[in-house]
KOLGUZA-739696 format. One record per residue (C-alpha): x, y negated, z negated; residue in one letter. Coordinates in pm, whole numbers, padded with zeros to 5 digits, always signed. Last residue first. Layout:
<atoms>
XYZA ...
</atoms>
This chain:
<atoms>
-03026-00266-11807X -02960-00600-11657X -02627-00470-11525X -02776-00172-11393X -03030-00327-11192X -02736-00585-11001X -02568-00264-10917X -02835-00095-10787X -02899-00412-10561X -02540-00457-10433X -02544-00075-10316X -02896-00147-10135X -02765-00443-09953X -02443-00260-09877X -02661+00023-09716X -02885-00209-09526X -02555-00393-09408X -02413-00018-09286X -02723+00048-09089X -02755-00291-08930X -02397-00258-08795X -02487+00088-08686X -02805-00068-08491X -02602-00314-08321X -02355-00084-08240X -02590+00136-08091X -02781-00149-07911X -02443-00217-07766X -02345+00107-07665X -02687+00151-07510X -02635-00166-07301X -02312-00067-07201X -02444+00268-07100X -02721+00091-06890X -02452-00130-06717X -02277+00157-06629X -02534+00302-06459X -02658-00022-06276X -02277-00015-06108X -02286+00348-06094X -02571+00280-05817X -02523-00030-05699X -02142+00046-05612X -02244+00387-05473X -02514+00207-05254X -02231-00058-05137X -01993+00235-05065X -02282+00443-04885X -02370+00128-04643X -02005+00092-04536X -01943+00443-04436X -02252+00401-04208X -02121+00097-04100X -01785+00241-04019X -01927+00579-03866X -02175+00372-03630X -01936+00174-03531X -01684+00475-03433X -01973+00691-03304X -02049+00350-03052X -01689+00331-02956X -01695+00676-02876X -02004+00643-02692X -01873+00325-02506X -01563+00480-02411X -01736+00801-02272X -01813+00618-01930X -01490+00458-01947X -01278+00797-01966X -01501+00971-01714X -01481+00691-01470X -01081+00693-01500X -01110+01041-01469X -01289+01023-01129X -01110+00732-00982X -00771+00900-01026X -00919+01217-00878X -00969+01024-00567X -00703+00793-00548X -00407+00979-00661X -00349+01166-00972X -00085+00961-01149X -00055+00621-00991X -00442+00648-00975X -00451+00700-01356X -00224+00457-01433X -00337+00182-01227X -00681+00242-01421X -00532+00243-01758X -00341-00070-01673X -00684-00263-01546X -00854-00150-01851X -00570-00233-02077X -00571-00583-01905X -00939-00676-02073X -01178-00720-01826X -01310-01093-01839X -01675-01119-01883X -01711-01377-02158X -01450-01187-02354X -01698-00989-02579X -01875-00903-02236X -01593-00720-02067X -01658-00381-02198X -02039-00396-02107X -01956-00510-01798X -01746-00224-01733X -01954+00026-01891X -02279-00131-01662X -02244-00187-01303X -01898-00066-01263X -02003+00263-01477X -02291+00328-01270X -02108+00392-00948X -02090+00076-00655X -02285+00172-00359X -02052+00246-00070X -01915+00047+00205X -01847-00232-00069X -01935-00581+00009X -01739-00837-00177X -01814-01141-00351X -01590-01461-00376X -01612-01808-00539X -01389-02083-00431X -01318-02358-00674X -01103-02704-00563X -00902-02901-00833X -00885-03261-00796X -00535-03471-00897X -00509-03560-00538X -00622-03191-00414X -00449-03137-00106X -00507-02812-00045X -00325-02609+00221X -00527-02422+00451X -00696-02087+00333X -00603-01763+00555X -00812-01532+00763X -00717-01183+00916X -01091-01040+01040X -00930-00987+01377X -00758-00642+01283X -01106-00545+01225X -01139-00176+01054X -01372+00073+01194X -01707+00027+01048X -01898+00148+01342X -02024-00194+01398X -01700-00329+01325X -01532-00356+00998X -01373-00655+00795X -01697-00838+00842X -01739-01231+00795X -01978-01426+00539X -01911-01791+00448X -02134-01944+00206X -02195-02323+00150X -02274-02426-00199X -02063-02714-00194X -01885-02798+00151X -01534-02639+00224X -01423-02711+00557X -01418-02396+00809X -01160-02364+01111X -01280-02081+01388X -00968-02008+01600X -01013-01907+01926X -00915-01582+02134X -01132-01583+02480X -01265-01236+02603X -01432-01252+02961X -01732-01146+03043X -01851-01469+03236X -02070-01608+03038X -01739-01606+02765X -01714-01335+02494X -01533-01472+02173X -01258-01324+02001X -01147-01450+01658X -00788-01468+01579X -00715-01801+01383X -00995-01718+01128X -00930-02018+00864X -01077-02142+00546X -01049-02497+00483X -00829-02652+00182X -00757-02998+00363X -00766-03337+00177X -00893-03520+00492X -01178-03306+00497X -01282-03433+00152X -01366-03131-00048X -01697-03048-00203X -01667-02770-00479X -01783-02452-00561X -01716-02341-00201X -01877-01936-00128X -01690-01670+00032X -01851-01356+00114X -01666-01066+00210X -01772-00758+00454X -01724-00402+00455X -01468-00331+00142X -01369+00009+00108X -01308+00087-00255X -00966+00276-00355X -00766+00135-00029X -00878-00198-00092X -00812-00439+00242X -00932-00844+00243X -00687-00932+00526X -00420-01181+00519X -00309-01515+00666X -00136-01714+00341X -00363-01846+00095X -00310-02189-00016X -00204-02466-00309X +00011-02734-00225X -00108-03028-00435X -00177-02797-00733X -00456-02618-00906X -00632-02399-00664X -00926-02211-00864X -01033-01900-00767X -01355-01711-00897X -01449-01327-00861X -01789-01258-00870X -01913-00961-00917X -01887-00680-00641X -02208-00647-00397X -02285-00275-00251X -02552-00185-00513X -02737-00534-00453X -02826-00403-00083X -02672-00635+00194X -02985-00777+00382X -02779-01105+00429X -03044-01330+00290X -03233-01083+00050X -02939-00957-00072X -02749-01286-00154X -03094-01405-00327X -03129-01104-00524X -02766-01139-00629X -02819-01504-00747X -03136-01449-00947X -02971-01146-01090X -02662-01366-01161X -02858-01613-01347X -03167-01380-01479X -02917-01159-01735X -02564-01047-01646X -02544-00707-01802X -02639-00538-01440X -02294-00610-01313X -02141-00888-01506X -01784-00840-01469X -01653-01227-01409X -01348-01168-01224X -01054-01422-01275X -00799-01625-01088X -00588-01912-01077X -00384-02044-00724X -00038-02187-00686X -00011-01995-00378X -00181-01701-00268X -00128-01392-00054X -00023-01180-00364X +00207-00908-00270X +00053-00717-00427X -00329-00650-00412X -00603-00831-00641X -00933-00626-00518X -01062-00612-00893X -01043-00241-00970X -00728-00178-00736X -00506-00417-00956X -00192-00361-00754X +00147-00462-00930X +00310-00753-00956X +00652-00978-00921X +00795-00655-00807X +00631-00718-00461X +00830-01007-00385X +00714-01160-00046X +00386-01339-00187X +00621-01530-00458X +00314-01698-00665X +00159-01419-00849X -00197-01495-00926X -00227-01710-01227X -00474-01581-01478X -00777-01770-01532X -01049-01745-01845X -01051-02072-01991X -01303-02191-01737X -01461-01912-01555X -01832-01932-01714X -01762-02340-01625X -01723-02281-01279X -01974-02062-01208X -02249-02293-01401X -02116-02583-01174X -02195-02348-00889X -02542-02241-01001X -02620-02626-01075X -02498-02739-00724X -02736-02477-00580X -02588-02149-00416X -02673-02036-00061X -02714-02376+00045X -02575-02342+00396X -02515-01973+00485X -02252-01947+00751X -02146-01658+00989X -01850-01482+01072X -01872-01109+01293X -01472-01085+01339X -01458-00949+01641X -01808-01057+01715X -02120-01337+01734X -01833-01571+01565X -01984-01896+01397X -02358-01855+01357X -02545-02101+01164X -02792-02028+00886X -03024-02165+00665X -03058-02134+00268X -03341-02385+00105X -03207-02745+00008X -03456-02898+00263X -03593-02650+00568X -03825-02876+00709X -04186-02748+00791X -04331-02551+01083X -04598-02344+00966X -04734-02014+01197X -05052-01915+01297X -05209-01586+01462X -04871-01436+01486X -04758-01359+01881X -04810-01006+01975X -05021-01099+02287X -04774-01338+02402X -04772-01264+02798X -04474-01058+02713X -04611-00858+02432X -04929-00752+02638X -04707-00661+02959X -04512-00456+02724X -04822-00224+02652X -04903-00197+02282X -04866+00211+02165X -04566+00107+01901X -04743-00185+01759X -04634-00573+01823X -04760-00839+01590X -04415-01008+01521X -04297-00921+01885X -04311-01262+01995X -04150-01404+01679X -03896-01165+01644X -03761-01184+02032X -03738-01596+01965X -03546-01535+01666X -03294-01267+01851X -03283-01544+02122X -03190-01827+01866X -03429-02098+01765X -03401-02502+01872X -03656-02747+01778X -03878-03042+01920X -04107-03190+01653X -04393-03412+01853X -04386-03784+01885X -04180-03810+02221X -04279-04080+02411X -04105-04411+02377X -03797-04303+02186X -03783-04008+02421X -03800-04171+02715X -03528-04415+02594X -03255-04140+02513X -03379-03973+02836X -03259-04296+03024X -02950-04335+02843X -02841-03950+02925X -02819-03603+02803X -03058-03697+02522X -02967-03436+02173X -03052-03081+02087X -02983-02969+01743X -02766-02660+01776X -02850-02305+01764X -02593-01973+01719X -02742-01664+01620X -02572-01474+01921X -02424-01726+02156X -02308-01427+02410X -02687-01407+02516X -02745-01751+02602X -03113-01756+02613X -03161-02053+02317X -03517-02027+02271X -03694-02384+02248X -04020-02427+02003X -04224-02750+02118X -04463-02867+01872X -04836-03011+01919X -04835-02940+02255X -05060-03130+02496X -04919-03032+02818X -04794-03369+02846X -04587-03356+02527X -04499-02967+02642X -04332-03085+02947X -04212-03445+02826X -04009-03184+02530X -03854-02973+02796X -03768-03246+02980X -03620-03407+02690X -03411-03073+02573X -03241-03076+02911X -03381-02814+03189X -03141-02528+03259X -03406-02311+03393X -03307-02031+03086X -03371-02264+02840X -03698-02088+02691X -04018-02243+02587X -04248-02184+02302X -04553-02403+02271X -04698-02471+01914X -05055-02557+01942X -05299-02866+02007X -05339-02808+02391X -05116-02474+02448X -05417-02257+02608X -05549-02543+02790X -05182-02626+02918X -05182-02262+03077X -05015-02391+03376X -04768-02594+03197X -04771-02960+03323X -04596-03111+03627X -04193-03171+03653X -04100-03535+03715X -03822-03554+03454X -03652-03264+03565X -03667-03371+03924X -03463-03717+03814X -03188-03494+03672X -03204-03296+03991X -03142-03611+04216X -03394-03716+04419X -03396-03689+04832X -03540-03302+04790X -03861-03443+04667X -04026-03180+04464X -04195-02838+04518X -03835-02659+04465X -03860-02791+04113X -04177-02585+04051X -04041-02226+04130X -04083-02151+03744X -04029-02483+03589X -04154-02462+03207X -03914-02180+03133X -04184-01922+03043X -04412-02033+03335X -04635-02040+03151X -04541-02120+02773X -04589-01885+02500X -04834-01985+02263X -04796-02014+01890X -05117-02112+01679X -05109-02370+01427X -04943-02565+01082X -04705-02856+01194X -04454-03039+00969X -04274-03370+01080X -04549-03619+01011X -04584-03446+00640X -04229-03519+00569X -04056-03768+00780X -03723-03621+00663X -03752-03344+00866X -03722-03559+01208X -04021-03631+01449X -03880-03674+01801X -03524-03690+01897X -03207-03553+01709X -03351-03204+01771X -03440-02990+01494X -03222-02671+01431X -03454-02332+01372X -03428-02051+01124X -03707-01803+01109X -03950-01681+00877X -04162-01395+00778X -04348-01394+00456X -04547-01042+00329X -04756-01075+00008X -04886-01399-00001X -04938-01417+00421X -04802-01395+00691X -04585-01678+00911X -04306-01928+00863X -04090-02139+01093X -03782-02324+00897X -03634-02627+00983X -03268-02743+00941X -03153-03092+01072X -03131-03284+00786X -02952-02967+00585X -02664-03018+00829X -02539-02818+01122X -02191-02806+01270X -01990-02639+00939X -01770-02570+01138X -01480-02681+01391X -01400-02463+01662X -01006-02454+01784X -00932-02348+02162X -00639-02130+02342X -00526-01971+02020X -00175-02032+01892X -00087-01654+01716X -00063-01633+01366X +00244-01405+01290X +00165-01194+00996X +00433-01143+00740X +00115-01117+00483X -00023-00795+00643X +00345-00649+00700X +00394-00713+00304X +00093-00519+00242X +00133-00234+00445X +00459-00198+00264X +00280-00221-00072X +00007+00008+00027X 
</atoms>
């Protein structure tokens, strides 16, 4: 493990042909489309266009109505060919007639694809003159994954037209999201033509501002899969995690290229040589013992990512402490517990000039022409923002493109806080969810070093499989032994106190009897003396 770790740390970052910077979306343009009833609610993320009603407008933005597929679905069909060939394409776009099914779209939310290459304003114009109450635009780029963005006017003329005429909400959803809503009510025996005609759409949908709710942003659709979740944690939850970790940190070994300075900590995914410089770290072992705070967060992560709670690790909190703290390029690997994916959450806002970005230098993006290009993806720290990257491909094979690093953090007296959770390939056994958190609870969630040392010794002596088995047995029995010891101590203490009370009471009774006996004896003696004295007096008188 050490030799492979060294090779990872010496990884040479290849210069990429392009760099993409995230996050690109903001809460201000986040919208949600929702349908269903109280028992089952379905929802999609949307990116609101920069023109038309905005999420900040409250009730003026919200729409509750029926969804309808546009006809033609791209808003164009063969209509462009009917227009005057003497005018340019952009002008033609702004002259297209209303939809063929404008009677059905009247007062409803029309769903249109961007496959014809129309601008956002041109599609909004068609929806508006067709009487629609809102426009959902589906991004049909098959290589974009879940990537969506806020549409903008492409010319000054479009900007002016949108300002004067577009008063309906316009937003984009991904191709996957479009497929979800168009098949929402589909059944196995439903004809494909019926689905394609909009027969499987929900009866009604509601469009509203995303606000501080979690929403997605796709970064890399493959090799590795990387996506962002905005607002995964609230500001209060970020602050609480920082507070819980305070005073419990250990410095990560500084010299990343000297394996002798540290030992592997397989239990907490801390491998040596360390890829970190000037970083403090602690794992908060809470598991099933963490109470409502951690339970709510784990349930939220499971809900938005689809990963079962049983596969999640506890929180690892990292504190970047100096003007030059960083992580060199590395992989999230643990030989004893396969890590399928990693969740990185920023617990503090960092100005862009201060660095501290997370960088994926070797992502592979498929282009529309089918070719693959190498691109670097840079993600700036935003409080509550989560990054999910997969360490394996869809067949659970290790993905070498998942290499990542944290750029140098220039704190200027401030700290950078980052929380991590790992998604394991297999469900975590009971002892890691209950027993270890129980043993860590007297120390605020920090596991005693002796337990980590025991785990390392067993792995070194018996190998990964047997070592983990023996550790599990020992750790599972430990609380029982501790309970027996505690019960024994309490029993001995109670018995001792009871004996003290019993013998103390008995001694008190004996003392009382002795005292009374002495008093009685004294009375008898005094009585005898009185009788003798009285007899002498009588003898003298006679």
